[in-house]
Every structure is written in C-alpha cells, then in structure tokens.
C-alpha positions as CSV (number, residue, x, y, z in Angstrom):
1,M,5.0,13.2,10.6
2,K,4.3,9.9,12.2
3,L,2.7,7.1,10.2
4,T,-0.1,5.4,12.1
5,S,-1.7,2.9,9.7
6,L,-1.9,1.6,6.1
7,R,-4.6,-0.3,4.2
8,L,-4.4,-1.4,0.5
9,H,-7.0,-2.5,-2.0
10,N,-6.0,-4.4,-5.2
11,F,-2.6,-2.8,-5.1
12,R,0.0,-4.9,-6.8
13,Q,0.3,-8.3,-4.9
14,F,-2.5,-7.3,-2.5
15,Y,-5.8,-8.7,-3.7
16,G,-9.0,-7.2,-2.3
17,T,-8.8,-5.1,0.8
18,T,-6.0,-5.8,3.3
19,P,-6.5,-5.6,7.0
20,T,-5.4,-2.3,8.5
21,V,-1.7,-2.4,9.4
22,E,-1.1,-0.4,12.6
23,F,2.4,1.0,13.0
24,A,4.3,1.1,16.3
25,S,3.3,3.8,18.7
26,G,3.8,4.8,22.4
27,N,6.7,2.8,23.9
28,K,7.0,0.7,20.7
29,K,9.4,2.6,18.4
30,V,9.9,0.2,15.5
31,T,7.6,-1.6,13.0
32,V,9.3,-4.4,11.1
33,I,8.1,-5.5,7.6
34,H,9.5,-8.8,6.6
35,G,8.8,-11.6,4.1
36,I,10.1,-13.8,1.4
37,N,11.0,-12.5,-2.1
38,G,7.9,-11.6,-4.0
39,A,5.8,-11.3,-0.9
40,G,5.1,-7.6,-1.4
41,K,7.6,-5.7,0.7
42,T,8.6,-3.3,-2.2
43,A,4.9,-3.0,-3.2
44,F,4.3,-2.0,0.4
45,L,7.0,0.6,0.2
46,N,5.6,1.9,-3.1
47,A,2.2,2.2,-1.5
48,F,3.7,4.9,0.7
49,T,5.5,6.7,-2.1
50,W,2.4,6.5,-4.3
51,A,0.0,7.8,-1.6
52,L,2.3,10.6,-0.5
53,Y,4.1,11.7,-3.6
54,E,2.3,10.1,-6.6
55,S,5.5,8.4,-7.6
56,L,7.2,5.0,-7.3
57,T,10.7,3.9,-6.4
58,P,13.1,3.9,-9.4
59,G,13.5,0.1,-9.5
60,F,9.7,-0.5,-9.6
61,Q,9.0,-2.8,-12.6
62,L,5.9,-2.1,-14.7
63,P,4.6,0.9,-12.9
64,E,1.5,0.8,-15.2
65,Q,0.5,-2.4,-13.5
66,L,-0.5,-1.1,-10.1
67,V,-3.8,-2.9,-10.1
68,N,-3.8,-6.5,-8.9
69,I,-3.7,-8.9,-11.8
70,R,-6.2,-11.4,-10.2
71,A,-8.7,-8.6,-9.6
72,L,-8.4,-7.6,-13.3
73,R,-8.9,-11.2,-14.5
74,E,-12.0,-11.7,-12.3
75,A,-13.6,-8.5,-13.4
76,A,-16.4,-8.6,-16.0
77,Q,-15.7,-6.9,-19.3
78,D,-15.9,-3.1,-19.0
79,E,-16.1,-3.4,-15.2
80,I,-14.0,-0.8,-13.4
81,V,-11.4,-2.3,-11.0
82,E,-10.3,0.0,-8.2
83,A,-6.9,0.1,-6.6
84,W,-6.2,2.4,-3.7
85,V,-4.0,3.1,-0.7
86,E,-5.3,4.5,2.5
87,L,-2.5,6.0,4.6
88,S,-3.1,7.5,8.0
89,F,-0.6,9.7,9.8
90,D,-0.2,12.4,12.5
91,H,1.5,15.7,11.8
92,N,1.7,18.6,14.3
93,G,-1.0,17.1,16.4
94,R,-3.5,16.6,13.5
95,Q,-4.6,13.3,12.0
96,Y,-4.7,12.8,8.3
C-alpha cells in the first residue's frame, strides 16, 4: 500500500477542511511532517489510524473529542458538526 493524499475536516486541531496533503511519489521517497508541540502532528498520525483501523494511538488523550472544539463552539444548538478524514492510497495497482 502506498499513501497518496490526506485531507481532514474538523478533526482535532484542524478546523474546517484542510488543503489536500500530497505525499511523496516518483523519485521523491520521503514525506516529512514537522511542527512545534501542539501543532497537530499526533492528530495527523491519528487521522491515519482512525481512517484505516477505526482506532487511535494508545497515548491519545480524550479520544471522545475528535471533533474540533472551535467548530463545536460555532455551531448552532442542535446543529450537526461533521469531522472526517479522507485518505487516498494505491494498493496492487488500484486507487482507494
């Protein structure tokens, strides 16, 4: 399996819909994810595990709070706030 792209919507620190993150391909072999503490690197990792396995890393604090707090605060009473992860990958010549 080769990961090709990831997009998030109201997932943890990521408010709204993120731009699509395209992973290295062709001659580029590595994609580097870096940032300061609290920037969302672990949330980014958990987006993969949540999308692929419906689970989170063991050290993930407050797994019941996957939905972005700002999105919840801005929502009207009884409004549904969506949080989703869109992961694209290639496997055995097929795109998913």
